[in-house]
ZARO-735136 format. One record per residue: x, y, z of N, C-alpha, C in turn; residue number from 1; residue in one letter. Coordinates in pm, 1 decimal. Example, Ala and Ser with C-alpha at 12.3 -4.5 7.8 and 13.67 -1.06 7.14 Angstrom:
         nX         nY         nZ        caX        caY        caZ         cX         cY         cZ     i   aa
     1319.0     -569.0      780.0     1230.0     -450.0      780.0     1320.0     -330.0      780.0     1    a
     1285.0     -225.0      708.0     1367.0     -106.0      714.0     1290.0        3.0      787.0     2    s
This chain:
         nX         nY         nZ        caX        caY        caZ         cX         cY         cZ     i   aa
     5567.6    10684.0    -2546.7     5665.0    10630.5    -2454.4     5622.6    10490.3    -2411.5     1    x
     5718.3    10403.8    -2406.1     5697.2    10265.6    -2367.0     5725.7    10251.7    -2217.3     2    x
     5655.6    10162.4    -2149.4     5681.3    10133.1    -2008.7     5757.6    10001.5    -1999.4     3    x
     5879.7    10008.9    -1951.2     5957.5     9888.8    -1923.5     5930.7     9848.8    -1779.1     4    x
     5876.9     9731.8    -1757.7     5851.4     9683.8    -1622.4     5977.9     9620.8    -1566.2     5    x
     6019.9     9666.8    -1449.7     6141.9     9613.8    -1391.1     6131.1     9464.2    -1364.2     6    x
     6013.0     9418.0    -1330.4     5995.0     9274.9    -1305.0     6028.4     9192.6    -1429.7     7    x
     5996.0     9243.1    -1548.2     6030.6     9174.2    -1672.6     6181.3     9176.3    -1696.6     8    x
     6242.6     9290.1    -1666.6     6387.6     9303.7    -1686.6     6463.2     9212.8    -1590.2     9    x
     6416.9     9203.9    -1466.1     6484.7     9123.6    -1364.4     6480.5     8974.7    -1396.3    10    x
     6378.7     8930.6    -1470.5     6361.8     8788.2    -1500.2     6449.1     8737.3    -1613.7    11    x
     6490.6     8827.4    -1702.5     6569.8     8780.4    -1816.9     6674.9     8882.7    -1856.0    12    x
     6780.3     8835.9    -1917.7     6886.4     8923.6    -1965.1     6838.8     8994.1    -2091.7    13    x
     6817.3     9121.3    -2081.8     6764.6     9199.5    -2193.0     6878.6     9277.3    -2259.6    14    x
     6891.1     9269.7    -2392.4     6990.0     9354.0    -2459.4     6936.3     9498.2    -2464.0    15    x
     7011.5     9591.7    -2407.8     6970.0     9731.5    -2398.7     7060.7     9814.5    -2487.9    16    x
     7000.9     9886.1    -2581.9     7079.4     9970.1    -2672.4     7131.9    10094.6    -2602.6    17    x
     7048.2    10156.8    -2519.1     7084.3    10283.7    -2455.9     7017.2    10291.0    -2319.6    18    x
     7095.7    10314.2    -2215.9     7044.9    10327.8    -2080.0     7082.0    10467.9    -2032.3    19    x
     6980.9    10546.3    -1997.0     7004.2    10682.4    -1949.6     6962.7    10692.6    -1803.5    20    x
     7057.4    10726.3    -1718.7     7030.0    10750.1    -1577.7     6994.9    10897.5    -1564.0    21    x
     6877.5    10925.2    -1511.3     6834.8    11063.0    -1488.6     6853.3    11092.3    -1340.6    22    x
     6948.2    11178.7    -1310.0     6986.0    11208.6    -1172.4     6911.3    11332.2    -1123.8    23    x
     6846.3    11318.0    -1009.2     6775.5    11428.4     -946.1     6834.8    11450.2     -807.8    24    x
     6794.6    11555.1     -740.4     6844.0    11583.6     -606.0     6803.1    11474.9     -507.5    25    x
     6873.7    11470.2     -397.3     6843.2    11379.8     -286.0     6858.7    11231.6     -322.6    26    x
     6956.2    11198.9     -405.5     6986.2    11059.8     -439.7     6868.5    10985.6     -500.3    27    x
     6797.3    11048.5     -589.2     6688.1    10984.6     -661.3     6728.6    10975.2     -807.7    28    x
     6721.3    10855.6     -860.3     6756.8    10830.3     -999.7     6641.7    10757.3    -1067.2    29    x
     6611.2    10795.9    -1190.0     6519.0    10722.1    -1275.6     6600.7    10668.4    -1391.1    30    x
     6555.0    10560.9    -1452.5     6626.9    10501.0    -1565.1     6534.2    10496.6    -1685.7    31    x
     6585.9    10547.4    -1795.7     6514.2    10545.7    -1923.5     6592.1    10455.8    -2018.9    32    x
     6522.0    10369.8    -2088.8     6586.2    10272.7    -2177.5     6544.4    10291.5    -2321.9    33    x
     6632.8    10249.4    -2410.4     6599.8    10231.6    -2551.2     6638.5    10088.6    -2585.9    34    x
     6539.3    10012.2    -2629.6     6559.5     9873.0    -2671.3     6492.6     9861.1    -2807.5    35    x
     6574.8     9850.3    -2911.5     6517.7     9847.9    -3046.7     6444.9     9977.4    -3074.2    36    x
     6317.5     9967.3    -3112.3     6239.0    10087.9    -3141.7     6155.7    10133.5    -3021.6    37    x
     6173.5    10069.6    -2906.2     6099.4    10107.1    -2784.9     6185.3    10198.1    -2697.2    38    x
     6120.9    10303.3    -2643.9     6191.6    10402.8    -2563.7     6102.5    10444.9    -2448.2    39    x
     6151.3    10434.9    -2324.6     6070.8    10476.8    -2211.2     6136.4    10449.8    -2077.8    40    x
     6066.5    10488.8    -1971.0     6114.9    10472.4    -1834.6     6093.4    10330.3    -1783.5    41    x
     6170.0    10295.1    -1681.5     6152.6    10168.5    -1611.3     6050.7    10192.2    -1500.0    42    x
     5951.9    10102.6    -1489.2     5843.9    10114.5    -1391.1     5850.5    10001.2    -1289.2    43    x
     5804.9    10030.6    -1166.6     5801.8     9929.7    -1061.8     5671.0     9850.8    -1068.7    44    x
     5647.7     9762.7     -970.9     5528.4     9677.0     -973.2     5400.9     9751.2     -932.1    45    x
     5412.8     9878.3     -895.1     5294.1     9959.4     -863.6     5262.8    10057.8     -977.1    46    x
     5321.4    10033.6    -1093.5     5300.3    10115.0    -1213.1     5344.5    10260.3    -1193.8    47    x
     5454.7    10277.7    -1121.3     5515.0    10409.2    -1102.4     5658.2    10403.2    -1152.9    48    x
     5713.6    10516.1    -1201.0     5855.2    10514.4    -1240.0     5939.5    10462.4    -1124.6    49    x
     6024.0    10365.8    -1154.1     6104.2    10302.9    -1049.3     6215.2    10396.0    -1005.7    50    x
     6225.5    10415.0     -876.1     6330.9    10497.7     -818.4     6448.1    10410.4     -778.7    51    x
     6565.0    10457.3     -815.2     6689.8    10395.3     -771.5     6756.3    10495.7     -678.7    52    x
     6833.9    10448.1     -581.6     6887.0    10537.2     -479.9     7038.8    10550.1     -479.5    53    x
     7105.1    10486.0     -575.7     7249.6    10502.5     -590.8     7290.3    10449.3     -727.8    54    x
     7408.5    10490.7     -769.8     7462.2    10439.2     -896.4     7485.2    10288.3     -885.3    55    x
     7529.6    10244.0     -768.0     7550.0    10100.7     -746.4     7421.8    10021.7     -756.4    56    x
     7313.6    10076.7     -706.5     7181.5    10012.1     -715.8     7145.1     9989.2     -862.7    57    x
     7171.9    10087.1     -946.3     7142.4    10075.2    -1089.7     7231.8     9969.4    -1153.4    58    x
     7360.4     9975.2    -1123.8     7453.7     9878.6    -1182.6     7416.0     9735.4    -1145.6    59    x
     7380.3     9713.9    -1020.3     7341.3     9579.9     -975.9     7210.8     9535.2    -1040.4    60    x
     7115.2     9626.5    -1055.5     6985.2     9592.1    -1112.3     6994.5     9550.8    -1258.7    61    x
     7092.4     9606.7    -1330.3     7105.4     9578.6    -1473.4     7231.8     9497.8    -1505.7    62    x
     7296.6     9440.3    -1404.4     7422.1     9367.3    -1424.4     7406.7     9248.8    -1519.2    63    x
     7290.9     9186.0    -1520.2     7269.6     9068.4    -1604.4     7231.3     9104.7    -1748.5    64    x
     7211.7     9233.1    -1775.7     7173.2     9278.6    -1910.0     7296.9     9321.0    -1989.0    65    x
     7285.0     9314.5    -2119.1     7391.6     9362.1    -2206.8     7357.2     9504.6    -2246.7    66    x
     7431.2     9601.8    -2191.3     7404.7     9743.5    -2216.0     7509.6     9796.3    -2313.1    67    x
     7464.7     9839.1    -2431.2     7556.7     9887.8    -2533.6     7613.4    10025.0    -2498.2    68    x
     7527.9    10115.5    -2448.5     7572.9    10249.6    -2412.9     7494.0    10297.1    -2291.2    69    x
     7564.0    10362.1    -2197.9     7496.4    10416.1    -2079.8     7550.8    10554.9    -2048.3    70    x
     7459.7    10644.1    -2008.8     7496.5    10781.3    -1975.6     7418.0    10825.9    -1853.3    71    x
     7463.4    10936.3    -1792.8     7390.5    10998.6    -1682.8     7367.0    11145.1    -1717.5    72    x
     7244.9    11191.9    -1694.2     7212.0    11333.9    -1707.6     7163.2    11382.2    -1571.9    73    x
     7197.7    11505.8    -1540.7     7160.4    11562.3    -1410.6     7065.3    11678.9    -1433.7    74    x
     6956.6    11680.3    -1358.5     6858.5    11787.3    -1371.1     6835.2    11848.4    -1233.5    75    x
     6851.3    11979.1    -1224.9     6825.1    12048.6    -1099.7     6756.9    12182.2    -1127.8    76    x
     6658.8    12218.3    -1049.2     6588.5    12344.3    -1070.6     6653.8    12461.3     -998.2    77    x
     6760.4    12437.7     -924.3     6808.6    12539.2     -832.0     6888.9    12652.9     -894.8    78    x
     6948.8    12636.5    -1010.8     7027.0    12744.1    -1070.3     6941.0    12869.2    -1090.8    79    x
     6824.8    12850.9    -1150.1     6736.9    12964.3    -1175.5     6682.6    13022.6    -1045.3    80    x
     6662.4    12939.2     -944.8     6605.9    12986.0     -818.2     6702.5    13076.0     -741.1    81    x
     6832.6    13061.7     -765.4     6929.3    13142.8     -692.3     6993.0    13249.1     -782.0    82    x
     6926.0    13281.9     -891.1     6972.8    13390.1     -977.5     7067.5    13348.4    -1086.7    83    x
     7086.0    13219.8    -1105.1     7172.4    13170.9    -1212.3     7101.5    13179.4    -1346.2    84    x
     7173.6    13150.4    -1452.2     7111.9    13155.3    -1585.1     7009.2    13043.8    -1603.2    85    x
     6915.9    13062.2    -1695.8     6818.9    12955.5    -1723.9     6890.9    12829.3    -1772.0    86    x
     6822.5    12717.7    -1759.7     6878.5    12589.7    -1804.1     6911.0    12593.7    -1952.7    87    x
     7009.9    12516.8    -1989.5     7042.9    12500.8    -2130.9     6929.9    12425.7    -2199.7    88    x
     6912.1    12450.2    -2326.9     6804.0    12383.4    -2399.5     6831.3    12234.1    -2415.9    89    x
     6958.7    12194.1    -2412.1     6993.0    12053.3    -2423.8     7073.3    12011.4    -2300.0    90    x
     7037.6    11897.0    -2242.9     7110.8    11846.4    -2127.9     7241.3    11782.1    -2172.7    91    x
     7339.5    11788.0    -2086.7     7466.1    11722.6    -2115.5     7461.8    11581.5    -2057.9    92    x
     7498.1    11484.3    -2137.1     7501.0    11345.5    -2093.8     7645.8    11303.5    -2071.4    93    x
     7675.2    11254.8    -1951.9     7808.9    11208.2    -1917.4     7813.1    11056.6    -1922.9    94    x
     7926.2    10998.2    -1962.8     7935.5    10852.4    -1965.5     7907.6    10794.2    -1827.0    95    x
     7840.3    10681.2    -1823.3     7806.6    10612.3    -1699.5     7851.4    10468.2    -1713.8    96    x
     7946.0    10427.8    -1631.5     7999.2    10291.7    -1639.0     7902.7    10193.7    -1572.2    97    x
     7876.8    10084.0    -1640.1     7792.7     9977.8    -1585.5     7877.1     9865.0    -1527.7    98    x
     8008.2     9885.2    -1519.8     8100.0     9781.7    -1474.8     8092.3     9759.0    -1324.0    99    x
     8082.0     9634.3    -1284.1     8089.7     9594.6    -1144.5     8223.8     9526.2    -1121.3   100    x
     8287.8     9532.1    -1007.9     8252.6     9618.3     -896.4     8282.5     9761.9     -929.0   101    x
     8216.5     9850.2     -862.4     8227.1     9993.1     -891.1     8325.9    10052.6     -799.9   102    x
């Protein structure tokens, strides 16, 4: 896995082949990118996966980049905890618009 530093992305317009928003509970989002043959999460300046707190925050952060495809996947542990069926082996990815204004 490659580490994309947000500081590098913020400084220049990066062509992004695939942007995946990983949605977790409590308005926490991580972003995973594919650029050419590199694939990995976006990291902050403290070398931790960068947290985004809204879809708008993500759109604004990557507005200057050319994003070919973007999707959102949602992960929650609660279905199994309340007696629901186990998670599917494959996550469903929904289209995610990068268009501003949102």
